[in-house]
N, C-alpha and C positions, 0 to 999 in steps of 0.2 A: 501547445493547445491555445493558441491565441483567441479562439473564439469561444472557448469553452468557460463555463460556468464553474469556477473553482473556488471553494471558501470552506472556512473551518466547520466542522460539524459541531453539533451541541454538546459541549462537554459535560453538562450536568445529568445527562441520560446514561444508561448502562452501556451503551457502545452496540447494543444490538440493533437498534432501529437506524443510527445514524453513524457514519465513520467519523474518524478524527478530524478528516480531512475530507470533502466531497469533491470526487474526481469523476468525469464519465465512466471511465473504465476500470477503475481500481477501487478497492475497498482498503483504505488507508488506516493502518495502527500506527501512531506515533508515540516514541517515549523519549524523554530526555532525563537523564539522571547522572549521577557520579559514575555509575557502571551500570548500564542497560542489559537487560535479559533479552536478547535478540531473538532465542527461541521462544520464551514466553510470548512476547509482542508477536510474533508470527502464529503462535499457537491461537491466540486471541483473533487475529485477523482471519484465519482459516474457519474457526468456529463461528464467527459472526458474519460472513460473507455470503451474500445473498447469489443466487446463481445469476451467471451472465457478466461477473465483475471478477479481477483476478485479486486475490489477496496479496496485500503488501504491507511490510513492517519498515517504518524509517526511525531509526534509532540514533540518537546521539550521546556519547559519553561527554563529560564536563571536558573542555578544552580539545577536543577532538572533532574530525569533520562527520557529517553525518552519513550513514551507511543506508543502504536500501535491500531488503531482503525480499525473496520471493521464492515459491517453491520451484524446483527445477523444472518439471512438467509446464507449469504456467510459464515459465521462461521461455522454453522452446516453444511453445505455441505462439506466444508473442513474436518471436524472431520469426518463425515460419510464416506468420500473417505478413510481417514486415517484407520478408523476402518475395513472397508473392505478389505484393501489392507495388514493390520498386519499381520505378521506370527500367526499361531495357535499352 
């Protein structure tokens, strides 16, 4: 998304008004701990996500690469949109 405005959200708020990372199409909940709770992060993203965005959890355990989690229905919708928009 080279032309998109992507920035950190306001971390001092509850998370209901602003995601952890502001991205045009996703509502991002991010966690970094010794051992993250991926399901809890995803639950938070789903509960606070406004209509028109895909909830997404980005979790990083200490010493490990980050993981991205989203609900299967949302992932399939995203893949369908990509598939239909691809050049033929």
